[in-house]
N, C-alpha and C positions, 0 to 999 in steps of 0.2 A: 840235469834233471836228477832228482833223488829217487831211490827205490821207494815205492809206495805200496802199502798193503791195503787192499779193499776187502771189506767184510759185507757179504750179501746174505740176508736172511731169507729162508724159504717162507713164503706167505701163502695162506689159503687162497685158492683160486675163486672161492665163493664169497668170503667175507673180508678178505685182505688182512686178516690178523696173522701175526707171526706164529708159525707152527712150532710147537714144543714137542720134541721127541726124546726118547732115551738116547743119551749121547753115546752109549756103548753099542747101540744097535746099528747094524749095517743094512742099508737099503739097497735094493737092486732094481734094475728096470723091470717094470710090470707091477711093482709093489703099490699098494694103496695106503696112503697115510691119512689117518682120521684127524680132523681139526678138533681141537679141544673146546673151541668156542661154539661153532655152529653144528658140529657133528658130521659134516659132509666128508666124503672120502675123496682125497686128492691123488691123482695119478702122479707117481714119482717122475716119470719121463716129462710130463708137462711142467711140473714144478721146476725141474732142472733146466728145461728150455727157457722158461721165464727168467730164472736166476742168471743164466748165462747171458741173455740179452741185456738184463739190468747191469751185469758186470761190464759188458762191452761198452755200454753207454757211459758208465762211471769212468772207465779208463779213457774213453775218447774225450770226455769233458775235461778230465784232469790234464791230458796231454795237450789239448787245445789251449787251456789256460797257461800251462808252462811255456809253450811255444810263444804265445802272445807276450808273456813276461820277458822272455829272452829277446824277442825282436824289439820290444819297446826299449830295452836297455841298450841294444845295439845301435839304434838310430837316435840316440840323445844328442 
């Protein structure tokens, strides 16, 4: 299995659009991040929880596919 990099974008919890922030700005727990599209404030902690779950799902899907490929080649 090769090393794989996954990129997860933070998405607005209200309109699901990708949040665009200042790249040099550091956010901390408790911060509120304003969506540029709908104007709603998103809680940083909730955004991170959703992004972490999305990342776990992506990694699990990738690992499952890789294991399936390995097993398929083993039993030819």
